C-alpha positions as CSV (number, residue, x, y, z in Angstrom):
1,X,-5.8,-11.3,33.6
2,X,-6.2,-10.5,29.9
3,X,-4.7,-7.9,27.7
4,X,-7.9,-6.0,27.4
5,X,-7.8,-5.5,31.2
6,X,-4.9,-3.2,30.7
7,X,-5.6,-1.6,27.4
8,X,-8.4,-0.1,25.5
9,X,-9.3,-1.2,22.0
10,X,-6.3,-1.7,19.8
11,X,-6.1,0.7,16.8
12,X,-5.1,-1.4,13.8
13,X,-4.5,1.7,11.7
14,X,-2.0,3.3,14.1
15,X,1.1,2.3,12.1
16,X,-0.5,3.5,8.8
17,X,-1.6,6.8,10.5
18,X,1.9,7.3,11.9
19,X,3.6,6.6,8.6
20,X,1.2,8.9,6.7
21,X,2.1,11.8,9.1
22,X,5.8,11.2,9.5
23,X,7.9,13.8,7.7
24,X,10.8,11.4,7.5
25,X,8.8,9.0,5.3
26,X,8.9,9.9,1.6
27,X,5.7,11.5,0.2
28,X,4.7,8.5,-2.0
29,X,4.8,6.2,1.0
30,X,2.9,8.7,3.1
31,X,0.2,8.8,0.4
32,X,-0.2,5.1,0.1
33,X,-0.2,4.6,3.9
34,X,-3.0,7.2,4.2
35,X,-4.9,5.5,1.4
36,X,-4.8,2.2,3.3
37,X,-6.4,3.5,6.5
38,X,-9.7,1.8,7.1
39,X,-9.3,-0.9,4.5
40,X,-10.0,-4.3,5.9
41,X,-6.7,-6.0,6.9
42,X,-6.8,-9.0,4.6
43,X,-8.2,-7.1,1.6
44,X,-5.5,-4.4,1.9
45,X,-2.6,-6.9,2.2
46,X,-3.7,-9.1,-0.6
47,X,-4.5,-6.2,-2.9
48,X,-1.1,-4.6,-2.4
49,X,0.7,-8.0,-2.7
50,X,-1.1,-8.8,-6.0
51,X,-0.3,-5.3,-7.3
52,X,3.4,-5.6,-6.3
53,X,3.7,-9.1,-8.0
54,X,2.2,-7.8,-11.2
55,X,4.6,-4.8,-11.3
56,X,7.6,-7.1,-10.5
57,X,6.5,-9.4,-13.4
58,X,6.4,-6.4,-15.8
59,X,9.8,-5.2,-14.6
60,X,11.2,-8.7,-15.1
61,X,9.8,-8.9,-18.7
62,X,7.1,-11.4,-17.9
63,X,4.1,-10.8,-20.2
64,X,1.7,-12.1,-17.5
65,X,2.4,-9.0,-15.5
66,X,0.9,-6.7,-18.1
67,X,-2.2,-8.8,-18.4
68,X,-2.5,-8.9,-14.6
69,X,-2.1,-5.2,-14.2
70,X,-4.6,-4.5,-17.0
71,X,-7.1,-6.8,-15.3
72,X,-6.6,-5.1,-11.9
73,X,-6.9,-1.5,-13.2
74,X,-10.0,-2.4,-15.2
75,X,-11.7,-4.4,-12.4
76,X,-15.2,-3.1,-11.4
77,X,-14.5,-3.7,-7.6
78,X,-13.7,-0.9,-5.2
79,X,-11.1,1.7,-6.1
80,X,-8.4,0.8,-3.5
81,X,-5.9,-1.0,-5.9
82,X,-6.2,1.7,-8.5
83,X,-5.7,4.3,-5.8
84,X,-2.4,2.7,-4.7
85,X,-1.2,2.1,-8.3
86,X,-1.9,5.7,-9.5
87,X,-0.3,7.2,-6.4
88,X,3.0,5.5,-7.5
89,X,2.6,5.4,-11.3
90,X,5.3,7.3,-13.2
91,X,7.7,7.6,-10.2
92,X,10.1,5.0,-11.5
93,X,9.9,1.3,-11.3
94,X,12.4,1.1,-8.3
95,X,10.4,3.5,-6.3
96,X,7.1,1.8,-7.3
97,X,8.2,-1.7,-6.2
98,X,10.1,-0.5,-3.1
99,X,7.1,1.5,-1.9
100,X,4.8,-1.5,-2.6
101,X,7.1,-3.8,-0.6
102,X,7.2,-1.2,2.2
103,X,3.4,-1.0,2.3
104,X,3.1,-4.8,2.0
105,X,5.3,-5.3,5.1
106,X,3.2,-2.7,7.1
107,X,0.0,-4.4,6.0
108,X,1.4,-7.9,6.8
109,X,2.1,-6.8,10.4
110,X,-1.3,-5.2,10.7
111,X,-2.9,-8.4,9.5
112,X,-1.1,-10.5,12.0
113,X,-2.2,-8.2,14.8
114,X,-5.8,-8.3,13.5
115,X,-5.6,-12.1,13.5
116,X,-4.3,-12.2,17.1
117,X,-7.0,-9.8,18.2
118,X,-9.7,-11.9,16.5
119,X,-8.4,-15.2,18.0
120,X,-8.2,-13.7,21.5
121,X,-11.5,-11.8,21.1
122,X,-9.6,-8.6,22.2
123,X,-11.3,-5.3,21.4
124,X,-10.1,-3.4,18.4
125,X,-10.8,0.1,17.1
126,X,-12.4,0.0,13.7
127,X,-11.8,2.9,11.5
128,X,-14.7,3.9,9.3
129,X,-14.5,2.3,5.9
130,X,-13.1,4.8,3.4
131,X,-15.2,3.5,0.5
132,X,-18.9,3.7,0.8
133,X,-19.6,1.2,-1.9
134,X,-18.1,-2.0,-3.3
135,X,-18.2,-0.7,-6.8
136,X,-16.0,1.9,-8.4
137,X,-16.9,5.6,-8.3
138,X,-16.9,6.7,-11.9
139,X,-15.7,5.2,-15.1
140,X,-13.2,2.4,-15.1
141,X,-10.8,2.2,-18.0
142,X,-10.5,-0.6,-20.4
143,X,-6.9,-1.8,-20.7
144,X,-5.4,-4.2,-23.2
145,X,-2.9,-6.7,-21.9
146,X,-0.4,-5.5,-24.5
147,X,-0.2,-1.9,-23.5
148,X,3.0,0.1,-24.0
149,X,4.9,0.8,-20.8
150,X,6.5,4.2,-20.3
151,X,10.0,5.3,-19.5
152,X,9.5,5.1,-15.8
153,X,9.6,1.3,-16.1
154,X,13.2,1.4,-17.1
155,X,14.2,4.5,-15.1
156,X,17.5,3.9,-13.1
157,X,17.4,6.1,-10.0
158,X,21.2,6.1,-9.9
159,X,23.8,5.1,-7.2
160,X,22.4,7.6,-4.7
161,X,19.0,6.0,-4.5
162,X,18.2,4.6,-1.1
163,X,15.1,2.5,-0.7
164,X,15.1,3.0,3.1
165,X,13.6,6.2,4.6
166,X,16.2,7.7,6.9
167,X,15.2,10.2,9.6
168,X,16.3,13.7,8.9
169,X,18.8,15.1,11.3
170,X,17.1,17.9,13.2
171,X,19.1,20.6,15.0
172,X,17.9,20.5,18.6
173,X,18.3,23.5,20.9
174,X,20.9,23.0,23.6
């Protein structure tokens, strides 16, 4: 017997959909999880990984990070990477990188499941592609590799900052 004998098509976007609707997940993470629904597994993972690496390089003072980020934001391909970046821009570098790491981990797991389903020829539920074209919708900015970074890149969230989303304690009726 095969897995598909006991299940219907596997929804690859289930974890992203769950995260995007979970009130215990911080709003920036909910936004980037929702923005990732329907993006092809490998494209989503590598786009977020590339964005996270560039942001880490900038944070570490590596000039290659600015050049990479400028190139990504000015790229004429689809809007996904720009969407993820601009959902997190200005929130503080710690939040930016932590949220990208969080999304990257979700997308890595999703990609592994997609690979398993492909190898076993198991059915999967395909979400409609969120982008209707491979080119950007509207103007794309031109960015110089030596742009000035704002105060959010040096913002220290303080000792109370917790990169882990903790479930809120809900009072339950007896």
